[in-house]
C-alpha positions in Angstrom: -5.9 21.0 11.1 -2.3 19.8 11.2 -0.9 23.0 12.0 -3.3 24.1 15.0 -6.3 21.6 15.9 -4.2 18.4 16.0 -0.7 19.7 18.1 -3.2 21.7 20.3 -5.1 17.7 21.3 -1.2 16.4 21.1 -0.8 18.8 24.3 -3.1 16.9 26.6 -2.5 13.5 24.8 1.0 12.1 24.9 0.7 8.9 22.7 -0.5 11.8 19.7 2.7 14.2 20.8 5.0 11.2 20.6 3.4 10.0 17.5 3.6 13.3 15.7 7.7 13.2 16.8 8.1 9.7 15.5 6.9 11.3 12.1 8.9 13.9 12.0 11.8 11.8 12.8 11.1 9.3 9.9 10.5 12.2 7.8 14.2 13.5 8.5 15.5 9.8 8.2 13.8 9.2 5.0 15.3 12.8 3.3 19.0 11.0 4.6 18.3 8.0 3.1 16.9 9.2 -0.3 19.2 7.5 -3.1 22.0 9.8 -4.2 20.6 9.9 -8.3 17.0 11.7 -7.0 19.3 14.0 -4.8 20.8 15.1 -7.8 17.5 15.5 -9.9 16.3 17.7 -6.9 19.2 18.8 -5.9 18.0 22.3 -5.4 14.8 21.4 -3.4 17.0 19.0 -1.6 20.0 21.7 -0.5 17.3 24.5 0.2 15.8 21.9 3.2 19.4 21.3 4.0 20.7 25.2 4.4 17.4 25.3 6.9 17.6 22.3 8.7 20.4 20.2 8.4 24.2 21.0 9.2 25.8 20.0 5.8 29.3 19.2 5.2 31.5 21.7 3.2 31.6 19.5 0.2 28.2 19.0 -1.3 29.7 16.0 -3.8 28.9 12.3 -3.8 31.8 11.0 -2.2 31.9 7.8 -0.1 32.4 9.9 2.8 29.1 12.4 2.2 27.1 8.8 1.8 28.6 7.3 5.0 27.3 10.5 6.6 24.1 10.6 4.9 23.7 6.4 6.1 24.9 7.4 9.8 22.1 10.4 9.6 19.6 8.3 8.4 19.8 5.7 11.2 19.8 8.2 14.0 16.8 9.3 12.5 15.5 6.1 12.0 16.2 5.5 15.9 14.8 8.1 17.0 11.5 7.6 15.5 11.4 4.3 16.6 11.5 5.4 20.1 8.9 8.0 19.8 6.8 5.5 18.2 7.4 2.9 20.9 6.3 5.5 23.6 3.0 6.6 22.0 1.9 2.7 21.6 2.8 2.6 25.5 -0.7 4.9 26.1 -2.2 4.7 22.4 -2.8 1.2 23.5 -5.0 1.8 27.1 -6.5 4.6 25.5 -7.4 2.9 22.6 -9.4 0.3 25.1 -11.3 3.2 26.9 -12.3 5.4 24.1 -14.2 8.2 24.7 -15.5 11.6 24.1 -12.2 12.9 25.1 -9.6 10.8 23.3 -11.5 10.0 20.1 -10.2 12.9 18.0 -6.6 12.3 19.9 -6.6 8.9 19.0 -8.0 8.6 15.4 -5.4 11.4 14.5 -2.6 9.2 16.3 -4.1 6.3 14.4 -3.4 7.9 11.2 0.0 9.3 11.9 1.1 5.9 13.0 -0.2 4.2 9.9 2.0 7.0 8.2 4.8 6.0 10.0 4.2 2.1 9.1 4.9 3.3 4.9 7.8 5.5 6.4 9.0 2.5 8.1 9.8 0.6 4.8 11.7 3.3 3.2 15.1 2.8 4.2 14.7 -1.5 3.5 14.7 -0.3 0.1 17.9 1.8 -0.3 20.5 -1.1 -0.9 20.1 -4.7 -1.2 22.1 -5.6 1.7 19.4 -3.8 3.7 16.5 -5.1 1.8 17.6 -9.1 2.4 17.4 -8.1 6.4 13.7 -7.7 6.0 10.7 -9.5 5.3 8.9 -9.2 1.7 7.2 -5.9 0.6 4.3 -7.8 0.5 4.1 -8.7 4.3 5.0 -4.9 4.8 1.6 -4.5 3.4 -0.2 -6.6 5.2 1.5 -5.0 8.1 0.5 -1.6 7.0 -3.0 -2.7 6.1 -3.5 -3.9 9.3 -3.0 -0.5 10.7 -4.9 2.1 8.2 -7.6 0.0 9.0 -7.4 0.4 12.6 -9.0 4.2 11.7 -12.0 2.8 10.5 -12.3 0.2 13.6 -12.3 3.7 15.8 -14.6 5.9 13.9 -17.4 3.2 14.2 -17.6 4.0 17.8 -18.5 7.4 16.8 -18.7 8.0 13.3 -21.4 11.3 12.8 -18.8 13.0 15.5 -15.8 12.4 14.0 -16.4 12.1 10.4 -18.4 15.5 10.5 -16.1 17.3 13.2 -12.5 19.1 13.0 -11.0 15.7 11.1 -13.6 15.4 8.7 -10.1 15.9 6.3 -8.9 13.0 7.1 -12.3 10.9 5.9 -13.0 12.2 2.7 -12.3 9.1 0.7 -15.3 7.2 2.2 -17.8 8.6 -0.2 -18.2 9.0 -4.0 -20.2 12.2 -4.7 -23.5 10.6 -5.8 -25.1 11.7 -9.4 -27.3 14.3 -10.2 -29.3 11.5 -12.2 -30.8 9.4 -9.7 -31.2 6.4 -12.3 -27.4 6.0 -12.1 -26.9 6.3 -8.2 -25.4 3.4 -7.6 -22.2 2.5 -7.2 -21.0 0.7 -10.1 -23.0 3.3 -12.3 -20.8 6.0 -10.2 -17.5 3.7 -10.8 -18.7 3.9 -14.8 -19.0 7.5 -14.8 -15.5 8.5 -13.0 -13.1 6.0 -13.9 -10.9 5.8 -17.0 -12.7 3.2 -19.9 -8.9 2.1 -20.2 -9.0 1.2 -16.4 -11.6 -0.3 -16.7 -11.3 -2.7 -19.5 -8.0 -3.8 -17.5 -9.7 -4.6 -14.7 -12.6 -6.3 -16.4 -10.3 -8.7 -17.4 -9.5 -10.2 -14.0 -13.2 -11.5 -13.5 -12.6 -14.5 -15.9 -9.3 -15.1 -14.4 -10.8 -15.0 -10.8 -13.3 -17.9 -12.3 -10.8 -20.3 -13.3 -8.5 -19.6 -10.4 -9.5 -21.6 -8.1 -12.3 -24.6 -7.0 -12.8 -22.9 -3.7 -16.3 -21.3 -4.6 -15.4 -19.4 -1.1 -12.1 -17.6 -2.5 -14.3 -16.9 -5.7 -16.5 -15.0 -3.7 -13.5 -13.3 -1.7 -11.8 -12.4 -4.4 -14.6 -11.3 -6.8 -15.5 -8.6 -3.9 -11.7 -7.7 -3.7 -12.4 -6.7 -7.4 -15.5 -4.8 -7.1 -13.6 -2.6 -4.2 -10.7 -2.0 -6.6 -12.7 -0.5 -9.5 -14.2 1.4 -6.4 -10.9 2.1 -5.0 -9.8 3.8 -8.4 -13.0 5.8 -8.4 -12.3 7.2 -5.1 -8.9 8.2 -6.1 -10.2 9.8 -9.4 -12.2 12.2 -7.2 -9.7 13.0 -4.8 -6.5 12.8 -6.2 -3.8 14.8 -4.4 -5.8 13.4 -0.8 -3.3 11.6 1.2 -6.3 10.1 3.2 -6.8 8.0 -0.3 -3.4 6.4 -0.4 -4.6 2.9 1.4 -8.2 3.0 0.5 -8.4 -0.2 -0.9 -7.2 -1.5 2.2 -9.3 0.2 4.3 -12.2 -1.5 2.2 -11.5 -4.9 1.7 -12.9 -7.7 3.8 -10.8 -9.0 6.6 -11.3 -12.4 4.9 -8.6 -11.0 2.1 -5.5 -10.9 3.7 -5.0 -14.3 4.5 -4.9 -15.2 0.6 -2.2 -12.6 0.5 -0.3 -14.0 3.4 -0.5 -17.5 1.8 0.4 -16.3 -1.7 -3.0 -17.7 -3.4 -1.8 -16.2 -7.2 -4.8 -14.2 -7.9 -4.8 -12.1 -5.0 -1.1 -11.2 -5.5 -2.6 -10.3 -8.9 -5.1 -8.0 -7.5 -2.2 -6.4 -5.1 -0.7 -5.5 -7.9 -3.3 -3.8 -10.1 -3.7 -1.7 -6.7 0.2 -0.3 -7.0 -0.9 1.6 -9.7 -2.7 3.5 -7.4 -0.3 3.5 -4.9 2.6 4.8 -7.4 0.4 7.8 -7.8 1.2 9.1 -4.3 5.1 7.9 -4.9 5.9 11.7 -4.6 4.9 11.4 -1.0 7.9 11.2 1.1 6.9 8.7 3.2 5.5 6.3 0.6 8.5 6.1 -2.0 9.2 3.2 -4.3 6.7 0.7 -2.4 4.6 0.1 -4.8 7.7 -0.6 -7.4 9.1 -3.3 -4.6 5.4 -4.6 -4.3 5.0 -5.5 -7.6 8.4 -6.8 -8.3 8.0 -9.1 -5.2 4.4 -10.0 -7.0 6.0 -10.9 -10.5 9.0 -12.9 -8.8 6.5 -14.9 -6.9 4.2 -15.3 -10.2 7.4 -16.1 -12.0 8.3 -18.9 -10.1 5.3 -20.0 -10.2 4.7 -20.3 -14.0 8.0 -21.9 -14.4 7.2 -24.8 -12.1 3.8 -25.1 -13.9 5.7 -25.2 -17.2 8.2 -28.0 -16.0 5.2 -30.2 -14.7 3.5 -29.8 -18.3 6.8 -31.0 -19.6 7.2 -33.9 -17.4 3.7 -34.9 -18.3 4.6 -34.7 -22.5 7.8 -36.7 -21.4 5.4 -39.9 -20.4 4.1 -40.3 -23.4 1.3 -42.4 -24.0 0.7 -42.2 -20.0 0.4 -38.6 -20.3 -2.4 -37.0 -18.8 -4.4 -34.5 -21.2 -4.9 -32.2 -17.9 -1.9 -30.5 -15.6 -2.3 -31.5 -11.8 -3.9 -29.4 -9.2 -2.2 -27.1 -6.7 -3.5 -27.9 -3.7 -3.5 -25.5 -0.8 -3.6 -25.6 3.4 -7.3 -24.9 3.1 -8.5 -27.5 0.3 -8.0 -24.7 -2.5 -6.6 -25.6 -5.5 -5.4 -24.3 -9.3 -6.0 -25.8 -12.3 -3.8 -24.6 -14.7 -4.2 -26.8 -17.8 -4.6 -24.5 -20.6 -4.5 -21.1 -18.6 -2.2 -18.3 -19.7 0.5 -17.9 -17.7 -0.3 -16.2 -14.1 2.8 -13.4 -15.0 0.9 -12.7 -18.3 -2.2 -11.1 -15.9 0.6 -8.5 -14.7 1.3 -6.9 -18.0 -0.9 -3.8 -17.3 0.3 -3.3 -13.8 3.6 -3.4 -15.3 3.1 -1.5 -18.1 2.2 1.4 -16.1 4.0 1.5 -13.3 6.4 2.4 -15.8 4.9 5.5 -17.2 5.2 9.0 -15.8 4.2 12.2 -16.4 2.1 13.0 -19.8 1.9 9.3 -20.3 0.3 7.9 -17.0 -3.4 7.2 -16.9 -4.5 10.0 -14.7 
């Protein structure tokens, strides 16, 4: 598909050709930006690639000069990737508003590539603290990436049967969990229980009661519970298609659009669900375009919730100092939409992060997969 079918479409659709070139440039940029310790761990693979496609200085050590050279090369390819991506969008957007049978497959392929590029564009931001401080939060990166990947679904809905069952079918394998032969357990929840490890389901089940106590807004509770149900289904989709790139952002594709504003305003329970989804994203960390994004998002969430826990602890301490005037319940944290968080008697937010943080440190045989 990527070697013949999609390049053939690119000959007559400039936005797809520019998207392919942008993805290629991001690949080279990420290869040069890869931290030196990872280069040493994978020296044989990296050197083999360099001998074929990259001019390499005589010294293969980790000298400052070599590191500076790598940085220059990475920045060079990143600039080229951004230029190609801008050119892709110039013709991509007009074609998107004029979707037809001649351009729909090319648009779908370009949308997939632009989504990959969105993830890949974050990689250089995390190669050093100095670069990381110049950019938005990894959580905001996830929000932007999610908007792009959901664009694939928006396009396919216009001609779903033709696209999903056509040459691009491999791009959409994440859409279905294979039905059970037993019709009595044909519903999605039964399929999830059949496919997903009880260890994972047990961890996810603990979030349901936490959602019920995290906010006074019934609307937010409904959104969060629905997101949890879709997260369970996402673990099943990845379990069925563990090596397929199309499932990397499956939870983002399935989510209701109302969930994203909760993340944007840093609703604690939404951040916790996001953290749990990073266990899925971590499975694909060896993809050159995914890298350590899941780790960065987890750290960002943990930092925000730690600050919230510290603030709640300060509030409780102040109430104790008040003596006879102390209230038995801590105040509600008010949000702009009127929702609130009753913190009295609850476990700390960071306690709910123990499972995804623990899983993020596992590798190899100890992994849940």
